[in-house]
Each structure stands twice: as structure tokens, then as C-alpha cells.
TORPA-4810 file (N, C-alpha, C, O; in nm, 3 decimals):
<nodes>
NODE_1_0.348_11.765_4.049_0.453_11.676_4.093_0.397_11.584_4.201_0.334_11.632_4.296_M
NODE_2_0.419_11.450_4.187_0.361_11.357_4.285_0.432_11.371_4.419_0.549_11.409_4.427_P
NODE_3_0.356_11.338_4.527_0.413_11.343_4.662_0.495_11.216_4.685_0.456_11.108_4.641_K
NODE_4_0.607_11.228_4.753_0.686_11.111_4.792_0.684_11.101_4.943_0.671_11.202_5.014_T
NODE_5_0.697_10.978_4.992_0.696_10.959_5.137_0.822_11.012_5.201_0.817_11.066_5.312_F
NODE_6_0.935_10.997_5.132_1.061_11.042_5.191_1.099_11.180_5.139_1.206_11.200_5.081_F
NODE_7_1.014_11.267_5.160_1.046_11.405_5.121_1.069_11.484_5.248_1.009_11.455_5.351_A
NODE_8_1.156_11.584_5.242_1.187_11.660_5.363_1.064_11.718_5.429_1.061_11.733_5.551_P
NODE_9_0.964_11.751_5.354_0.846_11.811_5.415_0.740_11.711_5.452_0.638_11.750_5.507_G
NODE_10_0.759_11.584_5.424_0.656_11.483_5.449_0.700_11.391_5.562_0.724_11.272_5.537_N
NODE_11_0.711_11.438_5.682_0.753_11.362_5.799_0.653_11.253_5.832_0.693_11.141_5.865_V
NODE_12_0.525_11.283_5.822_0.421_11.185_5.854_0.429_11.065_5.761_0.416_10.950_5.803_A
NODE_13_0.451_11.092_5.634_0.462_10.983_5.536_0.583_10.896_5.564_0.577_10.774_5.550_G
NODE_14_0.692_10.958_5.601_0.814_10.884_5.632_0.794_10.796_5.754_0.841_10.682_5.758_S
NODE_15_0.724_10.848_5.856_0.697_10.771_5.977_0.606_10.653_5.945_0.629_10.543_5.996_I
NODE_16_0.505_10.672_5.862_0.414_10.564_5.825_0.490_10.455_5.751_0.472_10.336_5.779_I
NODE_17_0.575_10.494_5.658_0.652_10.395_5.582_0.748_10.321_5.674_0.763_10.199_5.661_L
NODE_18_0.811_10.390_5.764_0.901_10.328_5.860_0.825_10.230_5.949_0.874_10.120_5.975_L
NODE_19_0.707_10.267_5.995_0.624_10.179_6.078_0.583_10.055_6.000_0.587_9.944_6.054_A
NODE_20_0.545_10.071_5.874_0.505_9.956_5.791_0.624_9.861_5.771_0.606_9.739_5.773_A
NODE_21_0.743_9.915_5.752_0.862_9.832_5.736_0.892_9.754_5.863_0.926_9.636_5.857_T
NODE_22_0.880_9.820_5.978_0.904_9.753_6.107_0.802_9.642_6.128_0.838_9.533_6.171_I
NODE_23_0.674_9.668_6.098_0.570_9.566_6.116_0.596_9.448_6.024_0.582_9.333_6.066_I
NODE_24_0.634_9.473_5.899_0.665_9.364_5.805_0.784_9.282_5.856_0.783_9.159_5.849_S
NODE_25_0.885_9.352_5.906_1.003_9.282_5.959_0.967_9.195_6.078_1.014_9.082_6.090_S
NODE_26_0.882_9.247_6.168_0.839_9.170_6.284_0.758_9.047_6.241_0.771_8.940_6.300_L
NODE_27_0.675_9.063_6.138_0.597_8.949_6.087_0.690_8.842_6.030_0.668_8.723_6.051_A
NODE_28_0.793_8.884_5.958_0.889_8.788_5.902_0.963_8.717_6.015_0.982_8.596_6.010_I
NODE_29_1.006_8.793_6.116_1.077_8.733_6.230_0.987_8.633_6.302_1.032_8.525_6.339_I
NODE_30_0.861_8.667_6.322_0.767_8.575_6.388_0.750_8.447_6.308_0.744_8.339_6.365_A
NODE_31_0.741_8.459_6.175_0.727_8.341_6.089_0.852_8.253_6.099_0.841_8.131_6.109_T
NODE_32_0.969_8.315_6.096_1.093_8.238_6.108_1.103_8.167_6.242_1.147_8.052_6.249_L
NODE_33_1.064_8.236_6.349_1.067_8.174_6.482_0.970_8.057_6.490_1.002_7.955_6.550_E
NODE_34_0.851_8.072_6.430_0.753_7.964_6.431_0.806_7.845_6.352_0.790_7.730_6.393_A
NODE_35_0.870_7.872_6.238_0.927_7.764_6.157_1.038_7.694_6.233_1.047_7.571_6.231_T
NODE_36_1.122_7.771_6.299_1.232_7.714_6.376_1.177_7.629_6.491_1.232_7.523_6.520_N
NODE_37_1.070_7.674_6.555_1.009_7.596_6.664_0.954_7.465_6.609_0.966_7.361_6.673_A
NODE_38_0.894_7.470_6.489_0.841_7.347_6.428_0.954_7.250_6.398_0.941_7.129_6.420_S
NODE_39_1.064_7.302_6.347_1.178_7.217_6.317_1.235_7.158_6.446_1.271_7.041_6.449_I
NODE_40_1.243_7.239_6.552_1.293_7.189_6.680_1.202_7.081_6.734_1.250_6.980_6.786_S
NODE_41_1.070_7.100_6.723_0.976_6.998_6.770_0.990_6.869_6.689_0.985_6.760_6.744_N
NODE_42_1.008_6.884_6.558_1.025_6.767_6.472_1.153_6.693_6.510_1.154_6.570_6.517_L
NODE_43_1.260_6.768_6.535_1.386_6.708_6.575_1.370_6.633_6.707_1.423_6.523_6.722_S
NODE_44_1.297_6.691_6.802_1.273_6.624_6.931_1.191_6.498_6.911_1.215_6.397_6.977_A
NODE_45_1.093_6.504_6.819_1.011_6.385_6.791_1.097_6.273_6.734_1.080_6.157_6.772_D
NODE_46_1.189_6.307_6.645_1.277_6.206_6.585_1.368_6.148_6.692_1.389_6.027_6.696_I
NODE_47_1.422_6.233_6.779_1.510_6.185_6.886_1.438_6.090_6.980_1.500_5.999_7.036_D
NODE_48_1.307_6.109_6.999_1.230_6.026_7.092_1.164_5.907_7.024_1.089_5.833_7.087_N
NODE_49_1.192_5.888_6.896_1.133_5.778_6.822_1.182_5.646_6.880_1.301_5.627_6.901_L
NODE_50_1.091_5.557_6.906_1.126_5.428_6.963_1.127_5.325_6.851_1.026_5.304_6.784_I
NODE_51_1.242_5.262_6.830_1.257_5.160_6.728_1.255_5.025_6.797_1.330_5.003_6.892_V
NODE_52_1.170_4.932_6.751_1.168_4.799_6.812_1.305_4.733_6.808_1.381_4.752_6.713_P
NODE_53_1.336_4.657_6.909_1.469_4.597_6.924_1.499_4.496_6.813_1.616_4.471_6.784_A
NODE_54_1.397_4.438_6.751_1.422_4.335_6.651_1.448_4.391_6.511_1.467_4.314_6.418_N
NODE_55_1.451_4.523_6.495_1.479_4.583_6.366_1.624_4.627_6.364_1.669_4.706_6.446_I
NODE_56_1.698_4.572_6.264_1.839_4.607_6.252_1.852_4.740_6.180_1.767_4.775_6.098_E
NODE_57_1.957_4.816_6.208_1.977_4.941_6.135_2.001_4.913_5.987_2.044_4.804_5.950_P
NODE_58_1.972_5.011_5.904_1.985_4.995_5.760_2.125_4.952_5.720_2.141_4.871_5.629_L
NODE_59_2.226_5.003_5.788_2.363_4.970_5.753_2.391_4.820_5.770_2.478_4.766_5.702_E
NODE_60_2.319_4.754_5.859_2.342_4.611_5.881_2.286_4.529_5.767_2.330_4.416_5.746_A
NODE_61_2.190_4.582_5.693_2.126_4.507_5.587_2.185_4.535_5.449_2.171_4.453_5.358_N
NODE_62_2.249_4.648_5.432_2.300_4.687_5.301_2.443_4.732_5.312_2.483_4.799_5.408_F
NODE_63_2.521_4.694_5.211_2.657_4.742_5.203_2.665_4.828_5.078_2.614_4.792_4.972_K
NODE_64_2.730_4.942_5.091_2.748_5.030_4.977_2.890_5.017_4.928_2.985_5.023_5.006_L
NODE_65_2.905_5.001_4.799_3.037_4.986_4.740_3.061_5.098_4.641_2.974_5.129_4.560_Y
NODE_66_3.175_5.158_4.648_3.214_5.258_4.550_3.296_5.186_4.444_3.419_5.185_4.448_N
NODE_67_3.226_5.125_4.349_3.292_5.041_4.249_3.381_5.125_4.158_3.470_5.071_4.093_V
NODE_68_3.357_5.256_4.152_3.443_5.340_4.069_3.587_5.336_4.117_3.679_5.367_4.041_S
NODE_69_3.608_5.297_4.244_3.743_5.283_4.297_3.806_5.149_4.259_3.925_5.129_4.280_D
NODE_70_3.726_5.060_4.203_3.775_4.927_4.171_3.865_4.926_4.048_3.879_5.025_3.977_G
NODE_71_3.925_4.810_4.025_4.012_4.787_3.911_3.937_4.701_3.811_3.874_4.603_3.850_T
NODE_72_3.944_4.735_3.684_3.881_4.653_3.581_3.965_4.528_3.562_4.086_4.536_3.536_V
NODE_73_3.901_4.413_3.575_3.970_4.285_3.561_3.888_4.193_3.473_3.768_4.212_3.455_R
NODE_74_3.954_4.092_3.418_3.882_3.989_3.344_3.816_3.896_3.445_3.878_3.854_3.543_E
NODE_75_3.690_3.866_3.420_3.615_3.774_3.505_3.570_3.657_3.417_3.509_3.677_3.312_I
NODE_76_3.602_3.538_3.461_3.558_3.417_3.391_3.480_3.333_3.492_3.464_3.372_3.607_S
NODE_77_3.432_3.218_3.448_3.355_3.131_3.536_3.411_2.989_3.529_3.465_2.947_3.427_A
NODE_78_3.398_2.917_3.640_3.443_2.777_3.641_3.344_2.691_3.716_3.255_2.739_3.786_Y
NODE_79_3.363_2.559_3.699_3.270_2.461_3.756_3.344_2.360_3.842_3.465_2.344_3.832_N
NODE_80_3.267_2.292_3.926_3.323_2.186_4.011_3.310_2.052_3.938_3.232_1.965_3.976_S
NODE_81_3.389_2.040_3.833_3.395_1.914_3.757_3.542_1.877_3.744_3.628_1.966_3.738_V
NODE_82_3.574_1.748_3.740_3.714_1.705_3.741_3.801_1.767_3.632_3.918_1.796_3.656_P
NODE_83_3.746_1.788_3.511_3.828_1.842_3.402_3.863_1.991_3.419_3.946_2.043_3.345_E
NODE_84_3.801_2.058_3.515_3.831_2.199_3.538_3.902_2.224_3.671_3.937_2.338_3.703_Q
NODE_85_3.924_2.119_3.747_3.983_2.137_3.881_4.099_2.040_3.901_4.126_1.954_3.817_T
NODE_86_4.164_2.057_4.012_4.272_1.967_4.050_4.228_1.896_4.177_4.194_1.963_4.275_W
NODE_87_4.227_1.765_4.179_4.184_1.688_4.296_4.033_1.681_4.306_3.964_1.675_4.203_G
NODE_88_3.980_1.681_4.426_3.835_1.675_4.450_3.772_1.805_4.400_3.810_1.912_4.447_D
NODE_89_3.677_1.799_4.307_3.620_1.920_4.249_3.550_2.013_4.349_3.537_2.132_4.323_P
NODE_90_3.504_1.960_4.462_3.433_2.043_4.559_3.522_2.099_4.670_3.479_2.185_4.746_C
NODE_91_3.645_2.050_4.679_3.736_2.099_4.782_3.826_2.207_4.720_3.902_2.181_4.627_I
NODE_92_3.816_2.327_4.774_3.889_2.442_4.721_4.027_2.453_4.784_4.063_2.375_4.871_A
NODE_93_4.101_2.551_4.739_4.237_2.574_4.790_4.238_2.607_4.938_4.337_2.583_5.007_A
NODE_94_4.127_2.663_4.989_4.121_2.693_5.133_4.075_2.572_5.215_4.049_2.583_5.334_D
NODE_95_4.067_2.456_5.148_4.032_2.327_5.210_3.888_2.322_5.261_3.858_2.248_5.355_N
NODE_96_3.798_2.400_5.202_3.656_2.393_5.237_3.578_2.337_5.120_3.625_2.336_5.006_T
NODE_97_3.457_2.289_5.149_3.370_2.234_5.046_3.291_2.349_4.983_3.190_2.395_5.038_N
NODE_98_3.337_2.395_4.868_3.271_2.509_4.804_3.137_2.471_4.742_3.053_2.558_4.721_I
NODE_99_3.116_2.344_4.713_2.985_2.300_4.662_2.878_2.321_4.769_2.768_2.369_4.740_C
NODE_100_2.911_2.285_4.893_2.817_2.306_5.004_2.798_2.454_5.033_2.686_2.499_5.057_E
NODE_101_2.906_2.531_5.031_2.896_2.676_5.056_2.812_2.744_4.948_2.731_2.832_4.978_R
NODE_102_2.832_2.704_4.824_2.754_2.760_4.712_2.607_2.723_4.726_2.519_2.806_4.704_Y
NODE_103_2.580_2.598_4.763_2.441_2.554_4.783_2.374_2.631_4.896_2.252_2.649_4.894_A
NODE_104_2.453_2.677_4.993_2.399_2.756_5.105_2.381_2.903_5.067_2.334_2.982_5.149_A
NODE_105_2.418_2.940_4.944_2.396_3.077_4.898_2.518_3.167_4.895_2.507_3.285_4.861_G
NODE_106_2.634_3.114_4.931_2.756_3.197_4.930_2.814_3.202_4.790_2.822_3.100_4.721_E
NODE_107_2.855_3.320_4.747_2.921_3.335_4.618_3.071_3.312_4.639_3.132_3.371_4.728_L
NODE_108_3.127_3.225_4.556_3.267_3.183_4.569_3.342_3.225_4.443_3.287_3.224_4.333_I
NODE_109_3.467_3.262_4.460_3.550_3.292_4.344_3.693_3.247_4.370_3.733_3.217_4.482_C
NODE_110_3.769_3.244_4.261_3.911_3.211_4.268_3.990_3.331_4.217_3.950_3.396_4.120_A
NODE_111_4.101_3.361_4.283_4.188_3.471_4.242_4.326_3.448_4.301_4.339_3.391_4.409_A
NODE_112_4.427_3.493_4.230_4.565_3.476_4.276_4.626_3.603_4.334_4.733_3.597_4.393_N
NODE_113_4.560_3.717_4.318_4.620_3.845_4.356_4.585_3.889_4.498_4.630_3.995_4.542_F
NODE_114_4.505_3.810_4.570_4.469_3.840_4.710_4.476_3.712_4.792_4.472_3.603_4.736_V
NODE_115_4.487_3.724_4.924_4.490_3.604_5.009_4.355_3.530_5.008_4.250_3.589_4.982_P
NODE_116_4.360_3.401_5.036_4.237_3.323_5.051_4.154_3.384_5.164_4.208_3.428_5.265_L
NODE_117_4.024_3.385_5.146_3.935_3.442_5.247_3.900_3.588_5.221_3.812_3.643_5.287_G
NODE_118_3.969_3.651_5.126_3.941_3.791_5.093_3.803_3.803_5.028_3.762_3.718_4.950_T
NODE_119_3.733_3.910_5.062_3.604_3.938_5.000_3.628_4.035_4.885_3.695_4.137_4.901_K
NODE_120_3.572_4.001_4.770_3.577_4.088_4.653_3.437_4.128_4.616_3.343_4.049_4.629_L
NODE_121_3.420_4.250_4.571_3.292_4.292_4.515_3.312_4.307_4.365_3.394_4.387_4.320_Y
NODE_122_3.235_4.228_4.288_3.243_4.233_4.143_3.119_4.304_4.092_3.006_4.262_4.120_I
NODE_123_3.140_4.412_4.017_3.030_4.492_3.964_2.934_4.402_3.884_2.977_4.322_3.802_D
NODE_124_2.806_4.417_3.909_2.693_4.345_3.849_2.678_4.201_3.901_2.577_4.136_3.872_T
NODE_125_2.775_4.150_3.976_2.765_4.013_4.029_2.739_4.015_4.179_2.647_3.949_4.227_I
NODE_126_2.820_4.090_4.253_2.804_4.096_4.398_2.932_4.062_4.469_3.040_4.059_4.410_G
NODE_127_2.918_4.035_4.599_3.033_4.005_4.684_3.061_3.856_4.684_2.970_3.776_4.704_E
NODE_128_3.186_3.819_4.661_3.224_3.678_4.665_3.345_3.661_4.755_3.420_3.756_4.780_C
NODE_129_3.362_3.540_4.804_3.476_3.506_4.890_3.579_3.430_4.808_3.545_3.334_4.738_T
NODE_130_3.704_3.473_4.815_3.811_3.402_4.745_3.843_3.277_4.825_3.900_3.283_4.934_V
NODE_131_3.804_3.162_4.769_3.826_3.034_4.836_3.916_2.942_4.754_3.957_2.836_4.802_A
NODE_132_3.946_2.982_4.632_4.019_2.894_4.540_4.125_2.972_4.465_4.128_3.095_4.467_D
NODE_133_4.211_2.900_4.399_4.317_2.958_4.318_4.298_2.919_4.173_4.228_2.823_4.140_R
NODE_134_4.362_2.995_4.086_4.358_2.969_3.943_4.497_2.922_3.899_4.592_2.921_3.978_M
NODE_135_4.507_2.884_3.773_4.636_2.852_3.715_4.728_2.973_3.734_4.684_3.087_3.727_N
NODE_136_4.854_2.946_3.758_4.952_3.049_3.788_4.961_3.159_3.681_4.999_3.272_3.712_R
NODE_137_4.926_3.127_3.558_4.938_3.227_3.450_4.833_3.338_3.460_4.848_3.442_3.396_R
NODE_138_4.726_3.316_3.541_4.621_3.417_3.556_4.648_3.499_3.683_4.598_3.466_3.791_Y
NODE_139_4.726_3.603_3.670_4.768_3.680_3.787_4.666_3.786_3.829_4.662_3.824_3.946_T
NODE_140_4.585_3.834_3.735_4.492_3.943_3.765_4.345_3.908_3.742_4.258_3.993_3.760_D
NODE_141_4.317_3.788_3.703_4.181_3.748_3.668_4.107_3.695_3.792_4.169_3.648_3.887_R
NODE_142_3.974_3.704_3.787_3.888_3.643_3.889_3.805_3.537_3.819_3.749_3.562_3.712_V
NODE_143_3.798_3.419_3.878_3.719_3.309_3.824_3.599_3.290_3.917_3.616_3.262_4.036_D
NODE_144_3.481_3.305_3.864_3.357_3.301_3.941_3.301_3.158_3.941_3.283_3.098_3.835_F
NODE_145_3.274_3.104_4.061_3.231_2.965_4.076_3.082_2.949_4.042_2.997_3.021_4.095_F
NODE_146_3.053_2.852_3.953_2.914_2.824_3.913_2.877_2.677_3.934_2.795_2.623_3.859_M
NODE_147_2.936_2.613_4.033_2.910_2.474_4.069_2.916_2.383_3.946_3.019_2.381_3.877_D
NODE_148_2.812_2.310_3.916_2.817_2.215_3.805_2.746_2.265_3.678_2.730_2.187_3.584_K
NODE_149_2.705_2.391_3.674_2.632_2.446_3.560_2.731_2.491_3.451_2.762_2.609_3.438_D
NODE_150_2.778_2.393_3.372_2.878_2.419_3.269_2.823_2.512_3.162_2.895_2.600_3.114_I
NODE_151_2.697_2.495_3.124_2.637_2.581_3.021_2.636_2.727_3.066_2.665_2.817_2.986_A
NODE_152_2.603_2.752_3.192_2.600_2.889_3.243_2.741_2.949_3.243_2.758_3.067_3.211_A
NODE_153_2.842_2.868_3.279_2.979_2.917_3.281_3.026_2.950_3.139_3.092_3.052_3.117_A
NODE_154_2.993_2.866_3.043_3.030_2.894_2.903_2.956_3.017_2.853_3.014_3.101_2.783_K
NODE_155_2.830_3.028_2.887_2.750_3.144_2.847_2.803_3.272_2.910_2.797_3.379_2.848_N
NODE_156_2.855_3.263_3.032_2.912_3.379_3.101_3.033_3.431_3.023_3.051_3.552_3.009_F
NODE_157_3.114_3.339_2.973_3.231_3.378_2.895_3.334_3.451_2.979_3.355_3.418_3.096_G
NODE_158_3.398_3.549_2.918_3.496_3.633_2.988_3.447_3.776_2.976_3.422_3.827_2.867_I
NODE_159_3.433_3.841_3.091_3.384_3.979_3.095_3.490_4.066_3.160_3.572_4.019_3.239_K
NODE_160_3.488_4.192_3.125_3.575_4.290_3.192_3.485_4.372_3.283_3.401_4.449_3.237_K
NODE_161_3.504_4.353_3.414_3.422_4.420_3.515_3.511_4.483_3.622_3.625_4.443_3.641_L
NODE_162_3.456_4.580_3.689_3.529_4.643_3.800_3.522_4.553_3.922_3.416_4.499_3.956_K
NODE_163_3.636_4.537_3.987_3.649_4.453_4.106_3.704_4.539_4.219_3.804_4.609_4.202_V
NODE_164_3.638_4.532_4.332_3.680_4.607_4.449_3.718_4.509_4.559_3.642_4.417_4.588_L
NODE_165_3.835_4.526_4.619_3.875_4.442_4.731_3.806_4.497_4.856_3.832_4.609_4.898_I
NODE_166_3.717_4.414_4.915_3.639_4.459_5.030_3.720_4.440_5.157_3.736_4.534_5.235_V
NODE_167_3.771_4.320_5.180_3.856_4.292_5.297_3.925_4.161_5.280_4.001_4.119_5.367_K
</nodes>
């Protein structure tokens, strides 16, 4: 019959096994403490990191949109040409020159379901400012401004995209 360490008559074996278990436990505790110290040192290093004043935080450069919260709407496109507008083709309902704003890189749109000046995020297009209005019959549609590029507006057609009201 083989000898076992935890046998009533084998006190020495039981003590050796108990000592080995204690030593293993102490080694594990020491490793955990060393790991924790490394993490604490890393955390202190991050806290002391000096960021140059001319670098903006990531949040200032990127906006995150949860478009899944948006409403699917019809999106069409329009141009600043007399046959598609009322009055001066470049002057929008908010009385600003949208041709100049568009040339400066701002995305402009028309919508009747929000106040002028509202920012909308249109999935796959980006954030646009509501500066214009549409015909009264379009209560839920967004019309995306494409300046004088009639071919691009026709090619855009009408899409169903998620629209999120930003502000």
C-alpha cells in the first residue's frame, strides 16, 4: 500500500506538505504585490504625464453619434439655382448666404421639423446645419444642400437614412 502524506501516522509528511503549500501561497502573494506595485507605478506615470498646451483633448476633435437613436427619414438634395429656390438662390430662410457657408466647408440642409440653426447628424453624410426650409408638404424630409452641382444632386436621388437631432 502506497504511503500518503496525510496519514495519521505520517506527521512529517503532513508538515512538509503544509510547508510547501505555505511557501507556494507566499510566492503567489509576492507576485500579486509586485504586479500591483507595477500597476500603481504605471498609474502614477500616467497621472504625471505632461501634455503640451497646444494639443486639444480627443473629445474636442471628434464627436460620437449614436445614430441608432436616430429616426429614418427621406434625404434628398437641392441646389442654389433659381428653379429650385424662392428668391435669391444663395440666401436661405435664416437670411444667411449658404453659398458662402458651403464654400467655407459647412454642410447645410433644409428641414421643416426643427428650428433654423439646429444641427442634424445624417448617417453616412455628417453633421449639417438647418439653414433653409422646404416646401410645406415635406414635413419629415431633409434636403441636403449641394450648391450648384445639379448632376450630383440628381445622382444623390432620395435616400432613407437615419437622422439624429444634435442640438
